[in-house]
C-alpha positions in Angstrom: 10.6 -88.7 6.2 7.2 -89.5 7.7 6.9 -90.5 11.3 6.2 -94.1 12.1 4.7 -93.3 15.5 2.2 -90.8 16.9 2.8 -88.9 20.1 0.2 -88.4 22.8 0.3 -86.1 25.8 -1.6 -87.4 28.9 -2.2 -86.1 32.3 -2.2 -88.1 35.6 -1.9 -87.4 39.3 1.7 -87.1 40.5 1.5 -90.2 42.6 0.4 -92.3 39.6 3.1 -90.7 37.4 5.7 -91.8 40.0 4.3 -95.3 40.0 4.6 -95.4 36.2 8.2 -94.2 36.4 9.2 -96.7 39.1 7.5 -99.6 37.3 9.1 -98.8 34.0 12.6 -98.6 35.6 12.0 -101.8 37.6 11.1 -103.6 34.4 13.9 -102.0 32.3 11.3 -100.6 29.9 10.3 -97.2 28.6 7.2 -95.5 29.7 6.0 -95.7 26.1 6.4 -99.5 26.1 4.4 -99.7 29.4 1.5 -97.6 27.9 1.5 -99.6 24.7 1.1 -102.8 26.7 -1.5 -101.2 28.9 -3.5 -100.2 25.8 -3.3 -103.6 24.2 -4.5 -105.2 27.4 -7.4 -102.7 27.7 -8.4 -103.3 24.0 -8.3 -107.0 24.5 -10.7 -106.7 27.5 -13.0 -104.4 25.5 -13.1 -106.8 22.5 -13.8 -109.8 24.8 -16.6 -107.8 26.5 -18.2 -106.9 23.2 -17.9 -110.5 22.0 -19.5 -111.8 25.2 -22.4 -109.2 24.9 -22.9 -110.2 21.3 -23.0 -113.9 22.2 -25.5 -113.3 25.0 -27.7 -111.3 22.7 -27.6 -114.2 20.3 -28.5 -116.6 23.0 -31.5 -114.4 24.1 -33.0 -114.6 20.6 -31.8 -118.3 20.3 -29.6 -117.3 17.3 -32.9 -117.2 15.4 -32.5 -121.0 15.2 -29.6 -120.7 12.8 -27.0 -123.5 12.8 -23.4 -123.4 11.7 -24.6 -125.1 8.5 -26.7 -122.0 7.7 -23.7 -119.6 7.7 -22.5 -120.0 4.1 -26.0 -119.4 2.8 -26.5 -116.4 5.1 -23.3 -114.9 3.8 -24.3 -115.4 0.2 -27.7 -113.8 0.8 -26.2 -110.8 2.6 -23.6 -110.2 -0.1 -26.4 -110.4 -2.8 -28.5 -107.9 -0.9 -25.6 -105.5 -0.5 -24.7 -105.8 -4.2 -28.3 -104.7 -5.1 -28.2 -101.7 -2.9 -26.9 -98.5 -4.4 -23.8 -97.3 -2.7 -23.7 -93.8 -1.1 -21.2 -91.4 -2.5 
């Protein structure tokens, strides 16, 4: 039977490891649950930062004066261009 999870080995200073163990016990959770939640929070912050950076870049170029009404046309044009390009094997 194939595993439904993947195991990781991490290293941390003893003081931090103790804090992890104490927090997990205080919240009646496993260390794995704690790290899964920490990773989800980290990923959400990263995605938000990338989105903010993208929006700021768009504002700097004034979104090339595109409006929401232009989006369907731009999608069609992009799809047509990618259909014409030969795909790499």
